[in-house]
C-alpha positions in Angstrom: -35.6 11.2 4.9 -32.2 10.4 3.7 -29.1 10.1 6.0 -25.7 10.4 5.1 -23.8 7.2 5.4 -20.6 7.7 7.4 -21.5 11.2 9.0 -24.2 9.6 11.1 -22.4 6.5 12.2 -21.5 6.0 15.8 -18.9 4.2 17.9 -16.1 2.5 15.5 -17.3 4.6 12.3 -16.7 8.0 13.8 -13.5 8.1 12.0 -15.4 8.0 8.6 -17.1 11.2 7.2 -18.8 12.0 3.6 -17.4 15.6 3.5 -13.8 14.6 3.4 -11.8 16.6 0.9 -10.0 14.4 -1.6 -7.0 15.3 -3.8 -6.6 14.9 -7.5 -4.6 11.7 -6.9 -6.9 10.1 -4.5 -8.8 6.8 -5.8 -12.1 7.3 -7.6 -15.1 6.5 -5.9 -19.0 6.2 -6.7 -22.0 7.2 -4.8 -24.9 5.0 -4.6 -28.3 4.3 -2.9 -28.8 1.7 -0.5 -30.7 0.7 2.8 -29.5 0.7 6.2 -31.1 -1.3 9.1 -30.7 0.3 12.3 -32.2 -0.4 15.7 -34.9 -2.8 13.7 -35.8 -0.1 11.0 -34.7 0.6 7.3 -33.7 3.7 6.4 -32.5 4.7 2.7 -29.1 6.4 2.8 -26.4 7.4 0.4 -23.0 5.4 0.5 -19.8 5.9 -1.4 -18.0 2.9 -2.9 -14.2 2.7 -4.1 -13.7 1.6 -7.6 -11.8 -1.3 -8.5 -10.3 -2.1 -11.9 -9.0 -5.4 -13.4 -5.5 -4.5 -15.0 -3.5 -6.9 -17.5 0.2 -6.4 -17.3 2.4 -7.5 -20.5 6.0 -7.7 -20.1 8.2 -8.0 -23.3 5.1 -9.3 -25.2 3.9 -11.8 -22.7 1.0 -11.7 -20.4 2.4 -11.9 -17.1 -0.8 -11.6 -14.8 -3.9 -9.6 -14.0 -4.5 -7.6 -10.7 -6.8 -5.3 -9.1 -6.3 -1.4 -8.6 -7.8 1.6 -8.2 -8.0 3.3 -11.6 -5.5 6.1 -10.7 -1.6 6.7 -10.6 -1.4 4.0 -13.2 2.5 4.9 -14.1 3.3 4.9 -10.4 1.6 1.4 -10.1 3.2 -0.2 -13.4 7.0 1.0 -12.4 6.2 -0.2 -8.4 4.6 -3.5 -9.9 7.8 -4.2 -11.8 10.2 -3.4 -9.2 8.2 -5.1 -6.3 7.5 -8.3 -8.4 11.4 -8.5 -9.2 11.0 -8.1 -13.0 13.3 -5.2 -13.0 15.8 -3.4 -10.2 15.7 0.5 -11.4 13.3 2.5 -13.5 16.2 2.7 -16.3 15.4 -1.0 -16.9 12.2 -0.1 -18.4 12.6 0.4 -22.3 9.1 1.4 -22.9 6.0 1.7 -20.7 2.4 2.0 -22.3 -0.9 2.1 -20.5 -4.0 1.7 -22.6 -7.4 1.3 -21.0 -7.0 -1.5 -18.7 -3.5 -3.1 -20.4 -0.2 -2.1 -19.2 2.5 -3.0 -21.8 6.3 -2.9 -21.0 9.2 -3.8 -22.5 12.2 -4.2 -20.1 15.7 -5.5 -19.3 14.8 -8.4 -17.4 16.3 -8.6 -14.2 18.2 -11.7 -12.6 17.1 -13.4 -9.3 20.4 -12.4 -7.9 20.0 -8.8 -8.7 16.8 -8.6 -6.6 17.1 -8.0 -2.8 20.3 -9.4 -1.9 21.5 -6.7 0.5 19.6 -5.5 3.5 21.4 -2.3 5.1 21.7 -1.9 8.9 19.4 0.9 9.6 17.5 1.8 12.8 14.0 3.2 13.5 12.5 4.7 16.3 9.3 2.8 17.6 7.7 6.5 17.9 8.5 7.2 14.3 6.4 3.8 13.4 3.5 5.0 15.8 3.4 8.5 14.2 3.4 7.1 10.7 0.4 4.8 11.3 -1.4 7.8 13.0 -0.7 9.7 9.7 -2.4 7.0 8.0 -5.4 7.2 10.1 -5.6 10.8 10.0 -4.9 11.3 6.2 -6.3 8.1 4.8 -8.9 10.4 3.0 -10.5 8.0 0.8 -10.6 5.1 3.4 -12.2 7.8 5.7 -14.8 8.5 3.2 -15.6 4.9 2.0 -14.0 2.6 4.3 -12.7 0.6 1.4 -9.1 1.2 0.5 -5.8 0.2 1.9 -2.9 2.6 2.6 0.9 2.6 2.4 3.5 4.8 3.2 7.3 5.2 2.3 9.1 6.9 5.1 12.8 7.5 5.7 14.4 6.8 9.1 13.5 10.2 10.6 9.8 9.7 9.9 9.8 12.0 6.7 7.1 10.8 4.5 8.3 10.2 1.0 5.0 8.8 -0.6 1.7 8.0 0.7 -0.7 6.1 -1.4 -4.1 4.8 -1.0 -5.7 1.8 -3.3 -8.6 -0.5 -3.2 -5.8 -3.3 -3.1 -3.4 -3.6 -0.4 -0.8 -5.1 -2.7 -1.3 -2.1 -5.2 -1.2 0.4 -2.7 2.1 -0.9 -2.0 3.2 -1.0 -5.5 2.0 2.7 -6.1 3.9 4.0 -2.9 7.1 2.2 -4.3 6.7 3.4 -7.7 6.2 7.0 -6.8 9.2 6.8 -4.3 11.6 5.4 -7.1 10.5 7.8 -9.5 11.2 10.6 -7.3 14.6 9.2 -6.9 14.4 8.1 -3.3 16.8 5.5 -1.9 14.8 2.7 -0.6 17.5 1.0 1.5 17.5 3.3 4.2 13.5 3.4 4.2 10.5 1.8 5.7 7.4 0.4 4.5 4.2 1.4 6.6 0.8 -0.1 5.4 -2.4 -1.6 6.5 -2.4 -5.0 4.9 -1.8 -8.3 6.3 2.0 -9.1 5.8 1.8 -12.3 3.5 4.5 -13.7 1.7 3.3 -11.7 -1.3 3.6 -8.6 0.6 6.9 -9.3 2.2 8.5 -10.3 -1.3 7.4 -6.8 -2.5 9.4 -5.5 0.2 12.5 -7.6 -0.5 12.7 -6.9 -4.3 12.3 -3.1 -3.5 15.2 -3.4 -1.2 13.4 -2.0 1.9 14.7 -3.3 5.2 11.6 -2.8 7.3 7.8 -3.3 6.9 5.2 -2.4 9.6 1.2 -2.9 9.5 -1.6 -2.5 11.8 -2.7 -5.7 10.8 -1.5 -9.4 11.4 1.4 -11.3 9.8 0.9 -14.6 7.9 3.6 -17.5 8.3 4.8 -17.5 4.9 5.3 -13.6 5.2 7.3 -14.2 8.4 9.2 -17.1 6.9 10.4 -14.9 4.0 11.2 -12.1 6.3 13.5 -14.2 8.4 15.2 -15.6 5.1 16.0 -12.4 3.9 16.5 -10.5 7.2 13.7 -8.1 6.9 12.3 -6.6 10.0 8.7 -7.2 10.5 6.6 -5.6 12.6 2.8 -6.2 13.1 -0.4 -4.9 15.2 1.1 -1.4 15.3 -1.7 0.2 17.3 -0.4 2.7 19.8 1.1 2.1 22.3 1.9 -1.5 21.3 3.3 -3.2 18.4 4.8 -6.7 17.8 8.2 -7.2 16.4 8.4 -10.7 14.7 11.7 -10.6 13.0 14.6 -8.0 13.0 14.4 -6.4 16.5 17.6 -5.0 16.2 16.3 -2.5 13.7 13.8 -0.9 16.1 15.0 1.4 19.0 
């Protein structure tokens, strides 16, 4: 007799279930057969696994890098990646954008380092807003709830209004997609927060700096390089957001 994978799980797995309804923008997954060992016995089960794809990005004719992402929202991914990695500052800097199979080709007006992340505004966020946004991720991270294999990122304004909410197999790409979608919608990120599920490494905080976001919060841990960059660039960095507690590692003045 076959068992459903996340439906029947207990304890820490009670937030997963296979019947989760996914939207058209949800990252794709595949269903496979595997074997579970429970109480010393083997059982055949169905399991859902998130799809990951390697993408190559070319800027002005040169291959810049390759990265993993879920194969959805590729325009948002491309725009967000260009912004978050400091290649451009606004979407108008993109002269052309072509996505073909697993290759992203961009012609851009190159941004100078002086343009990227120089000004951090003095804005304030309620700790309750941050808790509510993390609760939203837990409740509405449908692909994570179905597969257990994604990261989530939210862009929100100071009042807790969600501008974008994206899931991806990669923590970095979930940020790129959230930023790209927000930028394409015309949002001003200087008054926004990024709420995410990934560890706050230097590469993650660099994305926040380049996007002009003054606050980043995660349910996961900070890393030393991420904290050093947050201090250097005056970014509010919050980690281990798990109601009713959070740790503010830098920029406490923006949390009320």
